[in-house]
C-alpha positions in Angstrom: 67.9 119.4 8.3 69.0 116.3 9.2 66.3 113.4 9.9 66.5 110.9 12.7 67.7 108.0 10.4 71.0 110.5 9.5 72.4 110.8 13.2 75.4 108.5 11.8 76.3 111.7 9.5 76.2 114.4 11.7 77.7 117.7 10.5 80.4 119.3 12.6 81.4 122.9 12.5 85.0 123.7 11.9 86.8 126.8 11.9 86.4 127.6 8.4 83.7 125.3 7.3 81.8 121.8 8.2 82.8 118.5 8.3 80.6 114.9 7.6 83.1 112.0 8.7 86.5 113.4 7.8 85.0 114.9 4.7 85.1 118.8 4.6 83.1 121.5 3.1 83.2 125.4 3.0 79.1 125.4 2.8 76.7 124.2 5.5 74.2 123.1 2.3 76.9 121.1 0.4 77.6 119.3 4.0 73.7 118.8 4.5 73.5 117.3 0.9 76.4 115.3 1.5 75.2 113.7 4.8 72.0 113.1 3.3 73.5 110.7 0.4 75.8 109.2 2.8 73.3 108.4 5.4 70.8 106.8 2.5 73.8 104.9 1.5 74.8 103.2 4.8 71.1 102.8 5.8 70.7 100.8 2.3 73.6 98.4 3.0 76.3 100.8 0.9 79.5 101.6 2.5 81.6 104.6 2.7 85.0 104.0 1.3 87.9 106.4 1.8 90.4 107.1 -1.2 93.3 108.9 -2.1 91.9 110.5 -4.9 89.6 110.2 -8.3 91.6 107.3 -10.0 91.3 105.2 -6.8 87.7 105.9 -6.4 87.3 104.8 -10.1 89.1 101.6 -9.7 87.3 100.5 -6.2 84.0 101.4 -7.8 84.7 99.1 -11.0 85.8 96.5 -8.7 82.8 96.4 -6.1 80.0 97.6 -8.2 78.9 97.4 -12.1 82.0 98.8 -14.4 80.7 102.3 -15.4 82.2 104.6 -17.8 85.3 106.3 -16.1 84.8 109.9 -17.8 81.1 109.8 -16.4 82.6 108.8 -12.9 85.5 111.2 -12.8 82.9 114.1 -14.0 80.4 113.0 -11.0 84.0 113.4 -9.1 84.8 116.7 -9.9 81.1 118.1 -10.0 81.1 117.3 -6.2 84.3 119.2 -5.4 86.6 116.0 -5.3 84.8 115.3 -2.0 82.4 112.1 -2.9 81.2 109.7 -5.5 77.6 108.8 -5.0 76.6 105.3 -6.7 76.0 102.2 -4.6 78.7 103.3 -2.0 80.3 106.8 -1.2 83.8 107.4 -1.9 85.4 110.1 -0.1 88.6 111.6 -0.1 90.0 111.3 3.7 90.5 114.6 5.5 90.3 116.8 2.5 91.3 120.2 2.8 88.8 123.4 2.9 91.5 125.6 1.3 93.9 124.8 -1.9 91.0 122.6 -3.4 90.8 123.9 -7.0 87.6 121.7 -7.5 85.8 123.3 -4.6 82.6 124.5 -5.6 81.5 128.0 -3.9 78.1 129.5 -3.4 78.5 132.5 -5.8 81.5 134.1 -7.6 82.1 136.6 -4.6 83.0 133.7 -2.2 84.9 131.8 -5.0 87.0 135.3 -5.2 87.4 135.4 -1.9 89.1 132.1 -1.5 91.1 132.1 -4.5 94.9 132.3 -4.0 96.9 135.3 -4.6 98.5 134.1 -7.7 95.0 133.3 -9.4 93.8 136.9 -8.3 97.1 138.6 -9.5 96.8 136.7 -13.1 93.2 138.1 -13.6 93.4 141.6 -12.1 96.9 142.2 -13.4 98.2 143.4 -9.9 101.4 142.9 -8.7 101.3 140.5 -6.1 104.6 141.3 -4.7 103.0 144.8 -3.7 99.4 144.1 -3.4 97.3 143.3 -0.5 94.2 141.9 0.0 92.6 145.2 0.0 93.9 145.7 -3.6 92.3 142.8 -4.9 89.0 143.3 -3.0 88.7 146.7 -4.4 89.2 145.5 -7.7 86.7 142.8 -7.4 84.0 145.5 -6.0 84.1 147.4 -9.3 83.1 144.4 -11.4 79.5 144.0 -12.1 77.5 140.9 -10.8 77.1 139.3 -14.5 80.7 140.0 -15.3 82.1 138.2 -12.2 80.0 135.3 -12.9 81.5 135.2 -16.3 85.0 135.3 -14.9 84.2 132.6 -12.3 82.9 130.6 -15.3 85.8 131.1 -17.1 87.9 130.0 -14.4 86.0 126.9 -14.1 86.5 126.0 -17.8 90.2 126.6 -17.6 90.3 123.9 -14.6 88.3 121.5 -16.0 85.1 121.7 -13.9 82.9 122.3 -17.0 83.1 121.5 -20.6 82.2 124.0 -23.4 82.7 123.6 -27.3 85.6 125.5 -29.0 83.1 128.3 -30.2 81.5 128.8 -26.7 85.1 128.6 -25.0 86.4 131.2 -27.3 83.3 133.8 -26.8 83.7 133.2 -22.9 87.3 134.1 -23.2 86.6 137.1 -25.2 84.1 138.2 -23.1 86.1 138.0 -19.7 88.7 139.9 -21.7 87.1 142.6 -22.8 85.4 143.4 -19.4 88.9 143.0 -17.8 90.3 145.6 -20.5 87.1 147.9 -20.2 87.7 148.1 -16.6 91.7 148.9 -17.2 90.8 151.7 -19.5 88.3 153.6 -17.2 90.7 153.3 -14.5 93.4 154.7 -16.9 91.5 157.7 -18.3 89.1 158.3 -15.1 86.2 157.9 -17.4 83.2 155.6 -17.6 83.1 153.4 -21.1 80.1 155.5 -22.2 81.9 158.6 -22.1 84.8 157.1 -24.2 82.2 155.6 -26.7 80.3 157.1 -29.6 76.6 157.0 -30.1 77.2 153.5 -31.9 79.0 152.1 -28.7 82.4 152.0 -30.5 85.3 153.5 -28.9 86.4 156.9 -30.0 89.4 157.0 -32.0 91.7 158.2 -29.1 90.7 155.3 -26.8 90.5 152.3 -29.3 94.3 151.7 -29.7 94.8 151.7 -26.1 92.1 149.4 -25.8 93.5 147.2 -28.6 96.8 147.3 -26.3 95.3 146.3 -23.3 93.2 143.4 -24.6 96.3 141.7 -26.1 98.1 142.2 -22.8 95.4 140.4 -20.8 94.9 137.8 -23.2 98.6 136.9 -23.1 98.5 137.2 -19.2 95.5 134.8 -19.1 96.9 132.3 -21.7 100.4 132.3 -20.3 99.9 131.4 -17.0 97.5 128.8 -14.8 94.4 130.1 -13.1 
C-alpha cells in the first residue's frame, strides 16, 4: 500500500505489468518496493536520474555521490532487474521493457519459465523450436518437480550472471540440472518411472545406465554450447 507521502510515485497498471514513472515491472510487489524507495529518495532531497544502462548509472553515481566500488553498484543494478540503483539518488532505466530483459526478476520459477523466450526453452527442454508450440513447452515444464524447477531457474540465473557461485557449487548445480533433465527424458523414452528402472540401491539397472549416460552427455553439450 502506498502512503500519502508517496503520491508522486503512483503505480500505473500496464497491459502486461506495472509502471512507476516510466520504470516497468512484471509484479506489483516489485513496483510497490520501487515506489517506496523512490518516494523516500525524492522526499529527502534526492533525484530520479534516467540513464541508458548500468555503465551510465555508475558514472553518474560517482559524479554526484561518493565514489563507490563499481562491482557493488553493478551487483545492485542486476539484483534490481536493471530498473534502479538505490543509494542517495535513484538511477532508472527509462522506459525499460517488461519483456526481453534477461535480468528481470520473477516471483517464482513457473513465472520465469512462462516469460522465457522460445530459444531458452528449446535449449533447456531439447524440444525443437521449429515444430513445437507453447503447449509443448508448458507440458514439459509441468512434468518437472517444484524443487527441480527451482534448480533450473537458479542455473539460468547463474549462467546469466545474476548470482555468483564458486566453481564447486556451480559444477554441482549444473550436474544436478543435467541429471534431472536426463531422468525426465529417460522416463519418457521408456514410459517408466525412475524407480522402476533402478535397483534397491537407487542405481540404474544395466539396461538403462548406458542410455542415461548418452542422454546426460547430449544435454550437457546442448546447455554448454548455447546461450540461455
